N, C-alpha and C positions, 0 to 999 in steps of 0.2 A: 601728323603736322600738315599744318596749312601753310603753304609759302606764296608770298606776294613777291613777286618780280618787280624790278623798275622802281621800286621805292625811292625815296630821298636819301634813304641811309639804310645801313644794315643794322638790324636790331630785332631783340626778341620783344614781340608786340603784346604778349599776354596769351590767354586761352580762348580758342574758338571752339565751343562746343566740347567735344572730347579730345582736342588736340591743341599741341602749341601752335601758336601764329608766329612765323617769322617772317619778316620784311628784309629783302636785299635789294640793293641797288643796281645789280647785274641785270641786264635783259634776259628774258628766257629763249635764249637762242644758243644752240651748239655746246649746252652743257654749262654756260657760264653761271646762271642762276645756282644750278646744283652745286658748282664748286664753291660758290660763295656762301652757301647754308652750310656746307660741309667746314669751310674755315671759320664762319662763326660760331657753330657748334662747338668745334675744337677749342676756340679761344674763350668761350665760355665756361666750357668744361674744365680747361687747364689740362689738354691731353693733346698729344702731336696730331696734326691734320690727318696723318696716314691711319689713324685709330676712327676715324668717322667716315661712313659711306652711305649714299643714299642708296638702298636696295630694291626699292619699289618705288613706282611713281615717276620715272626719269623725265616723262613728258607732261606729268600731271601737277595741278597745284596741291593735291594730298600726296604726301611722300612717306616713306617707311625708312628711318634711318637706324643703321647699327653703329654702335659705339662700343669700341673696346677698350680695355683698361681703367674703367669706373663702374661701380656698381650701379645698378638700377636706382636704387633708393638715394643714393649721393647724387646722381645725376639729376632726378627730380628735385632734389632740394635746393642743388646749386641754379636751376633753370627757374624754380617758382618762388624763390626768397623775394 
């Protein structure tokens, strides 16, 4: 996943190479952008925010996120429609 902090709004911006591109309005400081990514993905996937966790790339624009409570195929279908 490619994350762009400091955007004008939170949104799924499409695909960037082999990863999803997500833009969040939160600044890249003290975990604010990571929290915004988790909240946006939880909303888009219809799962509780506690089910979404940034597991790698906390200080990098390239992140790996774990989502519990939804199958990988279902998540892909919801995010790429």
